[in-house]
Each structure stands twice: as structure tokens, then as C-alpha cells.
C-alpha positions in Angstrom: 39.8 -55.6 10.4 40.3 -52.4 8.5 43.5 -51.6 6.7 45.4 -48.4 7.2 43.6 -47.1 4.1 40.2 -47.7 5.7 39.3 -50.7 3.6 37.9 -53.9 5.0 39.6 -56.8 3.1 37.4 -59.4 1.3 38.4 -62.3 -0.9 36.2 -63.9 -3.4 37.6 -67.2 -4.9 36.3 -68.8 -8.1 36.7 -72.6 -7.9 35.8 -74.5 -11.1 33.9 -77.5 -9.8 30.3 -78.8 -9.4 27.9 -78.6 -6.6 26.1 -81.6 -5.0 22.5 -81.6 -3.9 22.4 -82.4 -0.1 18.7 -82.6 1.0 17.3 -79.2 0.3 20.7 -77.5 0.3 23.9 -77.8 -1.8 27.6 -78.4 -1.1 30.7 -78.2 -3.1 33.6 -80.2 -1.6 36.2 -78.7 -3.9 35.2 -75.1 -2.8 35.2 -76.2 0.9 38.7 -77.7 0.6 40.1 -74.5 -1.0 38.5 -72.3 1.7 39.7 -74.6 4.5 43.2 -74.6 3.2 43.3 -70.8 2.9 41.8 -70.5 6.4 44.5 -72.8 7.9 47.2 -70.6 6.3 45.7 -67.3 7.5 44.6 -68.2 11.1 48.1 -68.4 12.7 48.6 -64.7 11.7 45.2 -63.3 12.7 43.8 -62.3 16.1 40.7 -64.4 17.2 37.5 -63.3 15.5 39.2 -61.7 12.5 38.3 -64.4 9.9 34.8 -65.0 8.6 33.8 -67.5 6.0 30.4 -67.0 4.4 28.4 -69.5 2.4 24.8 -69.4 1.2 24.3 -73.1 1.7 23.7 -74.8 5.0 25.2 -78.1 3.7 28.4 -76.2 2.6 28.8 -74.9 6.1 28.7 -78.4 7.5 31.2 -79.9 5.0 34.1 -81.7 6.7 
């Protein structure tokens, strides 16, 4: 999605917490919870495919 000013919106959130080693990857349950909460609030107002969540850790992507 591009705004009327031609800018694609990105949000970076800093969550003060610690990461856990999960096999050869890492996860951070506090970060995952903050992102999941934000996504739940945004999704009802977005068309399908307009929200992407990026994480560098495979274990983080699989967090419940």
C-alpha cells in the first residue's frame, strides 16, 4: 500500500525483552505478542494481502 504521498508505510517496534534460543534459531514471546496484538487491530481495516510481518528468526515466525 502506498499513501497519497507516495510513501509505503513501515512500522518498527522496540520491545524491551529477552530472546530465547530455540534449536538453531531464536524467539521472543513478548515481541510476538506485541506484533500479534497490533496485527489483530489492523487486519479488520486492511484489504487482504496488505499486511506483512517480517522476522529474521524461523522460530519467531512459528511462535503461537
